[in-house]
PyMOL Python script that loads the backbone (N, CA, C, O; Angstrom):
from pymol import cmd

cmd.read_pdbstr("""\
ATOM      1  N   UNK A   1      89.426 106.110  77.524  1.00  0.00           N
ATOM      2  CA  UNK A   1      88.300 106.262  78.417  1.00  0.00           C
ATOM      3  C   UNK A   1      87.422 107.383  77.884  1.00  0.00           C
ATOM      4  O   UNK A   1      87.884 108.503  77.665  1.00  0.00           O
ATOM      5  N   UNK A   2      86.163 107.069  77.681  1.00  0.00           N
ATOM      6  CA  UNK A   2      85.193 108.088  77.259  1.00  0.00           C
ATOM      7  C   UNK A   2      84.388 108.478  78.487  1.00  0.00           C
ATOM      8  O   UNK A   2      83.711 107.627  79.066  1.00  0.00           O
ATOM      9  N   UNK A   3      84.439 109.736  78.902  1.00  0.00           N
ATOM     10  CA  UNK A   3      83.700 110.146  80.091  1.00  0.00           C
ATOM     11  C   UNK A   3      82.196 110.085  79.887  1.00  0.00           C
ATOM     12  O   UNK A   3      81.708 110.143  78.758  1.00  0.00           O
ATOM     13  N   UNK A   4      81.467 109.967  80.988  1.00  0.00           N
ATOM     14  CA  UNK A   4      80.007 109.978  80.961  1.00  0.00           C
ATOM     15  C   UNK A   4      79.559 111.334  80.416  1.00  0.00           C
ATOM     16  O   UNK A   4      79.977 112.368  80.936  1.00  0.00           O
ATOM     17  N   UNK A   5      78.713 111.350  79.374  1.00  0.00           N
ATOM     18  CA  UNK A   5      78.319 112.626  78.769  1.00  0.00           C
ATOM     19  C   UNK A   5      77.381 113.472  79.617  1.00  0.00           C
ATOM     20  O   UNK A   5      77.146 114.635  79.289  1.00  0.00           O
ATOM     21  N   UNK A   6      76.844 112.927  80.688  1.00  0.00           N
ATOM     22  CA  UNK A   6      75.926 113.704  81.523  1.00  0.00           C
ATOM     23  C   UNK A   6      76.327 113.578  82.993  1.00  0.00           C
ATOM     24  O   UNK A   6      75.591 112.982  83.780  1.00  0.00           O
ATOM     25  N   UNK A   7      77.484 114.131  83.377  1.00  0.00           N
ATOM     26  CA  UNK A   7      77.905 114.027  84.771  1.00  0.00           C
ATOM     27  C   UNK A   7      76.972 114.788  85.703  1.00  0.00           C
ATOM     28  O   UNK A   7      76.212 115.654  85.268  1.00  0.00           O
ATOM     29  N   UNK A   8      77.038 114.459  86.976  1.00  0.00           N
ATOM     30  CA  UNK A   8      76.180 115.099  87.978  1.00  0.00           C
ATOM     31  C   UNK A   8      76.309 116.614  87.903  1.00  0.00           C
ATOM     32  O   UNK A   8      77.412 117.146  87.777  1.00  0.00           O
ATOM     33  N   UNK A   9      75.194 117.294  87.981  1.00  0.00           N
ATOM     34  CA  UNK A   9      75.194 118.743  87.958  1.00  0.00           C
ATOM     35  C   UNK A   9      75.009 119.347  86.577  1.00  0.00           C
ATOM     36  O   UNK A   9      74.844 120.560  86.447  1.00  0.00           O
ATOM     37  N   UNK A  10      75.034 118.521  85.551  1.00  0.00           N
ATOM     38  CA  UNK A  10      74.818 119.034  84.194  1.00  0.00           C
ATOM     39  C   UNK A  10      73.348 118.868  83.865  1.00  0.00           C
ATOM     40  O   UNK A  10      72.787 117.787  84.044  1.00  0.00           O
ATOM     41  N   UNK A  11      72.737 119.908  83.397  1.00  0.00           N
ATOM     42  CA  UNK A  11      71.325 119.845  83.053  1.00  0.00           C
ATOM     43  C   UNK A  11      71.109 119.398  81.622  1.00  0.00           C
ATOM     44  O   UNK A  11      72.069 119.142  80.895  1.00  0.00           O
ATOM     45  N   UNK A  12      69.845 119.302  81.212  1.00  0.00           N
ATOM     46  CA  UNK A  12      69.525 118.925  79.835  1.00  0.00           C
ATOM     47  C   UNK A  12      70.183 119.883  78.842  1.00  0.00           C
ATOM     48  O   UNK A  12      70.283 121.083  79.096  1.00  0.00           O
ATOM     49  N   UNK A  13      70.620 119.349  77.729  1.00  0.00           N
ATOM     50  CA  UNK A  13      71.248 120.163  76.707  1.00  0.00           C
ATOM     51  C   UNK A  13      72.705 120.485  76.965  1.00  0.00           C
ATOM     52  O   UNK A  13      73.317 121.214  76.185  1.00  0.00           O
ATOM     53  N   UNK A  14      73.270 119.966  78.028  1.00  0.00           N
ATOM     54  CA  UNK A  14      74.667 120.262  78.344  1.00  0.00           C
ATOM     55  C   UNK A  14      75.569 119.078  78.033  1.00  0.00           C
ATOM     56  O   UNK A  14      76.725 119.060  78.456  1.00  0.00           O
ATOM     57  N   UNK A  15      75.069 118.097  77.306  1.00  0.00           N
ATOM     58  CA  UNK A  15      75.878 116.923  76.962  1.00  0.00           C
ATOM     59  C   UNK A  15      76.938 117.307  75.936  1.00  0.00           C
ATOM     60  O   UNK A  15      76.918 118.410  75.389  1.00  0.00           O
ATOM     61  N   UNK A  16      77.850 116.398  75.686  1.00  0.00           N
ATOM     62  CA  UNK A  16      78.919 116.638  74.719  1.00  0.00           C
ATOM     63  C   UNK A  16      78.383 116.795  73.310  1.00  0.00           C
ATOM     64  O   UNK A  16      77.284 116.339  72.995  1.00  0.00           O
ATOM     65  N   UNK A  17      79.174 117.449  72.463  1.00  0.00           N
ATOM     66  CA  UNK A  17      78.862 117.553  71.042  1.00  0.00           C
ATOM     67  C   UNK A  17      78.994 116.166  70.417  1.00  0.00           C
ATOM     68  O   UNK A  17      79.443 115.224  71.070  1.00  0.00           O
ATOM     69  N   UNK A  18      78.603 116.048  69.159  1.00  0.00           N
ATOM     70  CA  UNK A  18      78.638 114.772  68.459  1.00  0.00           C
ATOM     71  C   UNK A  18      80.069 114.282  68.282  1.00  0.00           C
ATOM     72  O   UNK A  18      80.930 114.997  67.768  1.00  0.00           O
ATOM     73  N   UNK A  19      80.302 113.052  68.716  1.00  0.00           N
ATOM     74  CA  UNK A  19      81.610 112.434  68.527  1.00  0.00           C
ATOM     75  C   UNK A  19      81.656 111.770  67.168  1.00  0.00           C
ATOM     76  O   UNK A  19      80.629 111.325  66.656  1.00  0.00           O
ATOM     77  N   UNK A  20      82.827 111.702  66.586  1.00  0.00           N
ATOM     78  CA  UNK A  20      83.000 111.054  65.291  1.00  0.00           C
ATOM     79  C   UNK A  20      84.156 110.080  65.335  1.00  0.00           C
ATOM     80  O   UNK A  20      84.677 109.759  66.403  1.00  0.00           O
ATOM     81  N   UNK A  21      84.546 109.621  64.180  1.00  0.00           N
ATOM     82  CA  UNK A  21      85.696 108.731  64.072  1.00  0.00           C
ATOM     83  C   UNK A  21      86.967 109.568  64.027  1.00  0.00           C
ATOM     84  O   UNK A  21      86.976 110.682  63.503  1.00  0.00           O
ATOM     85  N   UNK A  22      88.037 109.015  64.585  1.00  0.00           N
ATOM     86  CA  UNK A  22      89.339 109.665  64.501  1.00  0.00           C
ATOM     87  C   UNK A  22      90.419 108.605  64.617  1.00  0.00           C
ATOM     88  O   UNK A  22      90.152 107.459  64.980  1.00  0.00           O
ATOM     89  N   UNK A  23      91.640 109.008  64.302  1.00  0.00           N
ATOM     90  CA  UNK A  23      92.756 108.069  64.306  1.00  0.00           C
ATOM     91  C   UNK A  23      93.681 108.324  65.478  1.00  0.00           C
ATOM     92  O   UNK A  23      93.862 109.458  65.921  1.00  0.00           O
ATOM     93  N   UNK A  24      94.263 107.238  65.970  1.00  0.00           N
ATOM     94  CA  UNK A  24      95.309 107.302  66.976  1.00  0.00           C
ATOM     95  C   UNK A  24      96.505 106.552  66.401  1.00  0.00           C
ATOM     96  O   UNK A  24      96.354 105.701  65.525  1.00  0.00           O
ATOM     97  N   UNK A  25      97.686 106.874  66.898  1.00  0.00           N
ATOM     98  CA  UNK A  25      98.896 106.174  66.480  1.00  0.00           C
ATOM     99  C   UNK A  25      99.668 105.772  67.724  1.00  0.00           C
ATOM    100  O   UNK A  25     100.025 106.620  68.542  1.00  0.00           O
ATOM    101  N   UNK A  26      99.925 104.483  67.865  1.00  0.00           N
ATOM    102  CA  UNK A  26     100.695 103.947  68.977  1.00  0.00           C
ATOM    103  C   UNK A  26     102.155 103.879  68.545  1.00  0.00           C
ATOM    104  O   UNK A  26     102.483 103.222  67.557  1.00  0.00           O
ATOM    105  N   UNK A  27     103.024 104.553  69.278  1.00  0.00           N
ATOM    106  CA  UNK A  27     104.449 104.579  68.961  1.00  0.00           C
ATOM    107  C   UNK A  27     105.213 103.809  70.026  1.00  0.00           C
ATOM    108  O   UNK A  27     105.245 104.213  71.188  1.00  0.00           O
ATOM    109  N   UNK A  28     105.832 102.692  69.627  1.00  0.00           N
ATOM    110  CA  UNK A  28     106.594 101.850  70.548  1.00  0.00           C
ATOM    111  C   UNK A  28     107.504 100.940  69.735  1.00  0.00           C
ATOM    112  O   UNK A  28     107.185 100.575  68.604  1.00  0.00           O
ATOM    113  N   UNK A  29     108.627 100.582  70.318  1.00  0.00           N
ATOM    114  CA  UNK A  29     109.566  99.657  69.667  1.00  0.00           C
ATOM    115  C   UNK A  29     109.959 100.128  68.268  1.00  0.00           C
ATOM    116  O   UNK A  29     110.065  99.317  67.349  1.00  0.00           O
ATOM    117  N   UNK A  30     110.172 101.426  68.103  1.00  0.00           N
ATOM    118  CA  UNK A  30     110.590 102.016  66.820  1.00  0.00           C
ATOM    119  C   UNK A  30     109.616 101.762  65.679  1.00  0.00           C
ATOM    120  O   UNK A  30     110.023 101.693  64.519  1.00  0.00           O
ATOM    121  N   UNK A  31     108.340 101.622  65.999  1.00  0.00           N
ATOM    122  CA  UNK A  31     107.340 101.497  64.935  1.00  0.00           C
ATOM    123  C   UNK A  31     106.063 102.225  65.336  1.00  0.00           C
ATOM    124  O   UNK A  31     105.781 102.436  66.516  1.00  0.00           O
ATOM    125  N   UNK A  32     105.308 102.597  64.317  1.00  0.00           N
ATOM    126  CA  UNK A  32     104.035 103.292  64.509  1.00  0.00           C
ATOM    127  C   UNK A  32     102.902 102.365  64.094  1.00  0.00           C
ATOM    128  O   UNK A  32     102.898 101.836  62.982  1.00  0.00           O
ATOM    129  N   UNK A  33     101.944 102.171  64.990  1.00  0.00           N
ATOM    130  CA  UNK A  33     100.791 101.322  64.713  1.00  0.00           C
ATOM    131  C   UNK A  33      99.545 102.194  64.662  1.00  0.00           C
ATOM    132  O   UNK A  33      99.161 102.776  65.677  1.00  0.00           O
ATOM    133  N   UNK A  34      98.899 102.298  63.486  1.00  0.00           N
ATOM    134  CA  UNK A  34      97.674 103.099  63.404  1.00  0.00           C
ATOM    135  C   UNK A  34      96.513 102.392  64.101  1.00  0.00           C
ATOM    136  O   UNK A  34      96.358 101.175  63.997  1.00  0.00           O
ATOM    137  N   UNK A  35      95.703 103.171  64.811  1.00  0.00           N
ATOM    138  CA  UNK A  35      94.541 102.628  65.518  1.00  0.00           C
ATOM    139  C   UNK A  35      93.341 103.514  65.199  1.00  0.00           C
ATOM    140  O   UNK A  35      93.242 104.623  65.723  1.00  0.00           O
ATOM    141  N   UNK A  36      92.430 103.043  64.350  1.00  0.00           N
ATOM    142  CA  UNK A  36      91.215 103.818  64.100  1.00  0.00           C
ATOM    143  C   UNK A  36      90.268 103.702  65.297  1.00  0.00           C
ATOM    144  O   UNK A  36      90.222 102.658  65.948  1.00  0.00           O
ATOM    145  N   UNK A  37      89.518 104.756  65.590  1.00  0.00           N
ATOM    146  CA  UNK A  37      88.586 104.732  66.722  1.00  0.00           C
ATOM    147  C   UNK A  37      87.280 105.387  66.307  1.00  0.00           C
ATOM    148  O   UNK A  37      87.280 106.489  65.759  1.00  0.00           O
ATOM    149  N   UNK A  38      86.172 104.714  66.565  1.00  0.00           N
ATOM    150  CA  UNK A  38      84.843 105.236  66.234  1.00  0.00           C
ATOM    151  C   UNK A  38      84.195 105.775  67.501  1.00  0.00           C
ATOM    152  O   UNK A  38      83.613 105.016  68.276  1.00  0.00           O
ATOM    153  N   UNK A  39      84.295 107.077  67.711  1.00  0.00           N
ATOM    154  CA  UNK A  39      83.725 107.705  68.893  1.00  0.00           C
ATOM    155  C   UNK A  39      82.214 107.587  68.963  1.00  0.00           C
ATOM    156  O   UNK A  39      81.645 107.585  70.055  1.00  0.00           O
ATOM    157  N   UNK A  40      81.547 107.487  67.804  1.00  0.00           N
ATOM    158  CA  UNK A  40      80.081 107.341  67.787  1.00  0.00           C
ATOM    159  C   UNK A  40      79.655 106.015  68.408  1.00  0.00           C
ATOM    160  O   UNK A  40      78.596 105.936  69.032  1.00  0.00           O
ATOM    161  N   UNK A  41      80.471 104.971  68.242  1.00  0.00           N
ATOM    162  CA  UNK A  41      80.126 103.645  68.752  1.00  0.00           C
ATOM    163  C   UNK A  41      80.671 103.406  70.162  1.00  0.00           C
ATOM    164  O   UNK A  41      80.341 102.398  70.787  1.00  0.00           O
ATOM    165  N   UNK A  42      81.492 104.313  70.664  1.00  0.00           N
ATOM    166  CA  UNK A  42      82.105 104.139  71.981  1.00  0.00           C
ATOM    167  C   UNK A  42      81.068 104.278  73.089  1.00  0.00           C
ATOM    168  O   UNK A  42      80.120 105.056  72.983  1.00  0.00           O
ATOM    169  N   UNK A  43      81.270 103.509  74.147  1.00  0.00           N
ATOM    170  CA  UNK A  43      80.407 103.589  75.325  1.00  0.00           C
ATOM    171  C   UNK A  43      81.083 104.469  76.366  1.00  0.00           C
ATOM    172  O   UNK A  43      82.303 104.634  76.340  1.00  0.00           O
ATOM    173  N   UNK A  44      80.305 105.034  77.279  1.00  0.00           N
ATOM    174  CA  UNK A  44      80.893 105.772  78.394  1.00  0.00           C
ATOM    175  C   UNK A  44      81.728 104.794  79.207  1.00  0.00           C
ATOM    176  O   UNK A  44      81.290 103.673  79.466  1.00  0.00           O
ATOM    177  N   UNK A  45      82.903 105.198  79.607  1.00  0.00           N
ATOM    178  CA  UNK A  45      83.805 104.318  80.348  1.00  0.00           C
ATOM    179  C   UNK A  45      84.932 103.822  79.453  1.00  0.00           C
ATOM    180  O   UNK A  45      85.256 104.447  78.444  1.00  0.00           O
ATOM    181  N   UNK A  46      85.526 102.695  79.831  1.00  0.00           N
ATOM    182  CA  UNK A  46      86.682 102.154  79.112  1.00  0.00           C
ATOM    183  C   UNK A  46      86.249 101.482  77.820  1.00  0.00           C
ATOM    184  O   UNK A  46      85.256 100.755  77.791  1.00  0.00           O
ATOM    185  N   UNK A  47      86.993 101.727  76.758  1.00  0.00           N
ATOM    186  CA  UNK A  47      86.757 101.110  75.455  1.00  0.00           C
ATOM    187  C   UNK A  47      88.053 100.458  74.999  1.00  0.00           C
ATOM    188  O   UNK A  47      89.088 101.120  74.915  1.00  0.00           O
ATOM    189  N   UNK A  48      88.001  99.172  74.707  1.00  0.00           N
ATOM    190  CA  UNK A  48      89.193  98.433  74.282  1.00  0.00           C
ATOM    191  C   UNK A  48      89.578  98.849  72.865  1.00  0.00           C
ATOM    192  O   UNK A  48      88.738  98.880  71.966  1.00  0.00           O
ATOM    193  N   UNK A  49      90.856  99.167  72.678  1.00  0.00           N
ATOM    194  CA  UNK A  49      91.336  99.545  71.344  1.00  0.00           C
ATOM    195  C   UNK A  49      92.259  98.488  70.752  1.00  0.00           C
ATOM    196  O   UNK A  49      92.680  98.611  69.602  1.00  0.00           O
ATOM    197  N   UNK A  50      92.579  97.453  71.520  1.00  0.00           N
ATOM    198  CA  UNK A  50      93.411  96.387  70.976  1.00  0.00           C
ATOM    199  C   UNK A  50      94.335  95.784  72.013  1.00  0.00           C
ATOM    200  O   UNK A  50      94.380  96.213  73.166  1.00  0.00           O
ATOM    201  N   UNK A  51      95.074  94.771  71.569  1.00  0.00           N
ATOM    202  CA  UNK A  51      96.093  94.121  72.390  1.00  0.00           C
ATOM    203  C   UNK A  51      97.426  94.304  71.683  1.00  0.00           C
ATOM    204  O   UNK A  51      97.530  94.128  70.469  1.00  0.00           O
ATOM    205  N   UNK A  52      98.449  94.660  72.462  1.00  0.00           N
ATOM    206  CA  UNK A  52      99.745  94.985  71.898  1.00  0.00           C
ATOM    207  C   UNK A  52     100.839  94.318  72.715  1.00  0.00           C
ATOM    208  O   UNK A  52     100.713  94.165  73.930  1.00  0.00           O
ATOM    209  N   UNK A  53     101.902  93.926  72.049  1.00  0.00           N
ATOM    210  CA  UNK A  53     103.053  93.335  72.725  1.00  0.00           C
ATOM    211  C   UNK A  53     104.233  94.287  72.556  1.00  0.00           C
ATOM    212  O   UNK A  53     104.573  94.672  71.438  1.00  0.00           O
ATOM    213  N   UNK A  54     104.856  94.666  73.678  1.00  0.00           N
ATOM    214  CA  UNK A  54     105.955  95.619  73.654  1.00  0.00           C
ATOM    215  C   UNK A  54     107.221  95.001  74.226  1.00  0.00           C
ATOM    216  O   UNK A  54     107.165  94.104  75.067  1.00  0.00           O
ATOM    217  N   UNK A  55     108.359  95.493  73.761  1.00  0.00           N
ATOM    218  CA  UNK A  55     109.637  95.139  74.377  1.00  0.00           C
ATOM    219  C   UNK A  55     110.236  96.353  75.079  1.00  0.00           C
ATOM    220  O   UNK A  55     111.278  96.247  75.727  1.00  0.00           O
ATOM    221  N   UNK A  56     109.586  97.496  74.954  1.00  0.00           N
ATOM    222  CA  UNK A  56     110.062  98.739  75.564  1.00  0.00           C
ATOM    223  C   UNK A  56     109.056  99.248  76.593  1.00  0.00           C
ATOM    224  O   UNK A  56     107.886  98.867  76.578  1.00  0.00           O
ATOM    225  N   UNK A  57     109.524 100.100  77.470  1.00  0.00           N
ATOM    226  CA  UNK A  57     108.607 100.750  78.420  1.00  0.00           C
ATOM    227  C   UNK A  57     108.304 102.180  77.985  1.00  0.00           C
ATOM    228  O   UNK A  57     107.516 102.874  78.628  1.00  0.00           O
ATOM    229  N   UNK A  58     108.931 102.622  76.894  1.00  0.00           N
ATOM    230  CA  UNK A  58     108.666 103.959  76.355  1.00  0.00           C
ATOM    231  C   UNK A  58     107.621 103.848  75.254  1.00  0.00           C
ATOM    232  O   UNK A  58     107.919 103.453  74.126  1.00  0.00           O
ATOM    233  N   UNK A  59     106.393 104.203  75.605  1.00  0.00           N
ATOM    234  CA  UNK A  59     105.251 104.049  74.701  1.00  0.00           C
ATOM    235  C   UNK A  59     104.511 105.380  74.644  1.00  0.00           C
ATOM    236  O   UNK A  59     104.347 106.055  75.661  1.00  0.00           O
ATOM    237  N   UNK A  60     104.067 105.748  73.452  1.00  0.00           N
ATOM    238  CA  UNK A  60     103.321 106.993  73.298  1.00  0.00           C
ATOM    239  C   UNK A  60     102.101 106.738  72.418  1.00  0.00           C
ATOM    240  O   UNK A  60     102.188 106.023  71.420  1.00  0.00           O
ATOM    241  N   UNK A  61     100.977 107.318  72.786  1.00  0.00           N
ATOM    242  CA  UNK A  61      99.767 107.248  71.974  1.00  0.00           C
ATOM    243  C   UNK A  61      99.438 108.661  71.509  1.00  0.00           C
ATOM    244  O   UNK A  61      99.144 109.540  72.319  1.00  0.00           O
ATOM    245  N   UNK A  62      99.491 108.870  70.195  1.00  0.00           N
ATOM    246  CA  UNK A  62      99.143 110.166  69.620  1.00  0.00           C
ATOM    247  C   UNK A  62      97.701 110.112  69.141  1.00  0.00           C
ATOM    248  O   UNK A  62      97.285 109.142  68.508  1.00  0.00           O
ATOM    249  N   UNK A  63      96.949 111.150  69.444  1.00  0.00           N
ATOM    250  CA  UNK A  63      95.534 111.195  69.092  1.00  0.00           C
ATOM    251  C   UNK A  63      95.311 112.358  68.133  1.00  0.00           C
ATOM    252  O   UNK A  63      95.655 113.500  68.439  1.00  0.00           O
ATOM    253  N   UNK A  64      94.739 112.065  66.985  1.00  0.00           N
ATOM    254  CA  UNK A  64      94.492 113.084  65.968  1.00  0.00           C
ATOM    255  C   UNK A  64      93.326 113.975  66.379  1.00  0.00           C
ATOM    256  O   UNK A  64      92.372 113.518  67.008  1.00  0.00           O
ATOM    257  N   UNK A  65      93.415 115.233  66.021  1.00  0.00           N
ATOM    258  CA  UNK A  65      92.295 116.149  66.257  1.00  0.00           C
ATOM    259  C   UNK A  65      91.360 116.196  65.052  1.00  0.00           C
ATOM    260  O   UNK A  65      90.356 116.907  65.076  1.00  0.00           O
ATOM    261  N   UNK A  66      91.680 115.448  64.004  1.00  0.00           N
ATOM    262  CA  UNK A  66      90.843 115.397  62.801  1.00  0.00           C
ATOM    263  C   UNK A  66      89.725 114.377  63.010  1.00  0.00           C
ATOM    264  O   UNK A  66      89.998 113.223  63.343  1.00  0.00           O
ATOM    265  N   UNK A  67      88.483 114.783  62.822  1.00  0.00           N
ATOM    266  CA  UNK A  67      87.339 113.900  63.042  1.00  0.00           C
ATOM    267  C   UNK A  67      86.218 114.248  62.072  1.00  0.00           C
ATOM    268  O   UNK A  67      86.159 115.360  61.548  1.00  0.00           O
ATOM    269  N   UNK A  68      85.330 113.285  61.839  1.00  0.00           N
ATOM    270  CA  UNK A  68      84.141 113.573  61.037  1.00  0.00           C
ATOM    271  C   UNK A  68      82.980 113.996  61.936  1.00  0.00           C
ATOM    272  O   UNK A  68      81.869 114.218  61.454  1.00  0.00           O
ATOM    273  N   UNK A  69      83.232 114.105  63.226  1.00  0.00           N
ATOM    274  CA  UNK A  69      82.238 114.591  64.182  1.00  0.00           C
ATOM    275  C   UNK A  69      82.546 116.033  64.556  1.00  0.00           C
ATOM    276  O   UNK A  69      83.215 116.751  63.814  1.00  0.00           O
ATOM    277  N   UNK A  70      82.047 116.449  65.722  1.00  0.00           N
ATOM    278  CA  UNK A  70      82.244 117.823  66.172  1.00  0.00           C
ATOM    279  C   UNK A  70      83.387 117.967  67.169  1.00  0.00           C
ATOM    280  O   UNK A  70      83.896 119.069  67.374  1.00  0.00           O
ATOM    281  N   UNK A  71      83.796 116.861  67.791  1.00  0.00           N
ATOM    282  CA  UNK A  71      84.871 116.948  68.774  1.00  0.00           C
ATOM    283  C   UNK A  71      85.531 115.597  68.983  1.00  0.00           C
ATOM    284  O   UNK A  71      84.972 114.559  68.630  1.00  0.00           O
ATOM    285  N   UNK A  72      86.720 115.621  69.557  1.00  0.00           N
ATOM    286  CA  UNK A  72      87.478 114.425  69.926  1.00  0.00           C
ATOM    287  C   UNK A  72      87.620 114.446  71.440  1.00  0.00           C
ATOM    288  O   UNK A  72      87.996 115.465  72.018  1.00  0.00           O
ATOM    289  N   UNK A  73      87.317 113.315  72.085  1.00  0.00           N
ATOM    290  CA  UNK A  73      87.503 113.195  73.533  1.00  0.00           C
ATOM    291  C   UNK A  73      88.498 112.072  73.782  1.00  0.00           C
ATOM    292  O   UNK A  73      88.350 110.970  73.254  1.00  0.00           O
ATOM    293  N   UNK A  74      89.506 112.355  74.585  1.00  0.00           N
ATOM    294  CA  UNK A  74      90.470 111.341  75.005  1.00  0.00           C
ATOM    295  C   UNK A  74      90.766 111.621  76.469  1.00  0.00           C
ATOM    296  O   UNK A  74      91.539 112.524  76.788  1.00  0.00           O
ATOM    297  N   UNK A  75      90.164 110.863  77.346  1.00  0.00           N
ATOM    298  CA  UNK A  75      90.218 111.150  78.772  1.00  0.00           C
ATOM    299  C   UNK A  75      91.380 110.457  79.476  1.00  0.00           C
ATOM    300  O   UNK A  75      92.060 111.078  80.292  1.00  0.00           O
ATOM    301  N   UNK A  76      91.619 109.179  79.175  1.00  0.00           N
ATOM    302  CA  UNK A  76      92.644 108.423  79.890  1.00  0.00           C
ATOM    303  C   UNK A  76      92.977 107.151  79.121  1.00  0.00           C
ATOM    304  O   UNK A  76      92.222 106.710  78.254  1.00  0.00           O
ATOM    305  N   UNK A  77      94.119 106.577  79.456  1.00  0.00           N
ATOM    306  CA  UNK A  77      94.533 105.294  78.886  1.00  0.00           C
ATOM    307  C   UNK A  77      94.787 104.348  80.049  1.00  0.00           C
ATOM    308  O   UNK A  77      95.403 104.731  81.044  1.00  0.00           O
ATOM    309  N   UNK A  78      94.318 103.128  79.925  1.00  0.00           N
ATOM    310  CA  UNK A  78      94.588 102.109  80.944  1.00  0.00           C
ATOM    311  C   UNK A  78      95.325 100.964  80.265  1.00  0.00           C
ATOM    312  O   UNK A  78      94.811 100.355  79.327  1.00  0.00           O
ATOM    313  N   UNK A  79      96.529 100.674  80.741  1.00  0.00           N
ATOM    314  CA  UNK A  79      97.305  99.545  80.231  1.00  0.00           C
ATOM    315  C   UNK A  79      97.072  98.362  81.156  1.00  0.00           C
ATOM    316  O   UNK A  79      97.185  98.493  82.375  1.00  0.00           O
ATOM    317  N   UNK A  80      96.750  97.210  80.586  1.00  0.00           N
ATOM    318  CA  UNK A  80      96.498  95.999  81.366  1.00  0.00           C
ATOM    319  C   UNK A  80      97.435  94.913  80.861  1.00  0.00           C
ATOM    320  O   UNK A  80      97.387  94.577  79.678  1.00  0.00           O
ATOM    321  N   UNK A  81      98.296  94.345  81.724  1.00  0.00           N
ATOM    322  CA  UNK A  81      99.190  93.282  81.261  1.00  0.00           C
ATOM    323  C   UNK A  81      98.401  92.030  80.881  1.00  0.00           C
ATOM    324  O   UNK A  81      97.423  91.675  81.539  1.00  0.00           O
ATOM    325  N   UNK A  82      98.833  91.378  79.825  1.00  0.00           N
ATOM    326  CA  UNK A  82      98.208  90.128  79.394  1.00  0.00           C
ATOM    327  C   UNK A  82      98.966  88.966  80.003  1.00  0.00           C
ATOM    328  O   UNK A  82     100.192  89.002  80.111  1.00  0.00           O
ATOM    329  N   UNK A  83      98.244  87.947  80.395  1.00  0.00           N
ATOM    330  CA  UNK A  83      98.889  86.749  80.961  1.00  0.00           C
ATOM    331  C   UNK A  83      99.394  85.840  79.881  1.00  0.00           C
ATOM    332  O   UNK A  83      99.962  84.788  80.174  1.00  0.00           O
TER     333      UNK A  83
END
""", "prot")
cmd.dss("prot")
cmd.show_as("cartoon", "prot")
cmd.util.cbc("prot")
cmd.orient("prot")
C-alpha cells in the first residue's frame, strides 16, 4: 500500500521525497521469491505485486532499504485469497 502523498493538513511542498525502485523478497514454503517494485510507477493506494500459491501460513515479506530514489515506503500488505 502506497499512502496518499498529500494527506489532509499537509501544505504545498510537504509531499514525500522521490520514490524509486526497490526489491522485496517473499519468504514462504522454504523458498525465497524476489519481487521487484517500481515506486515511481506506483499509484496511491493498493498496488498488486503478484499472485502466489502457499502451502504454509507462515509468510514473510522482506523489503530492501536500497533504492535508486530518495526513500522507500511500505505501508501495508493485503492478502486476498484466489478462487
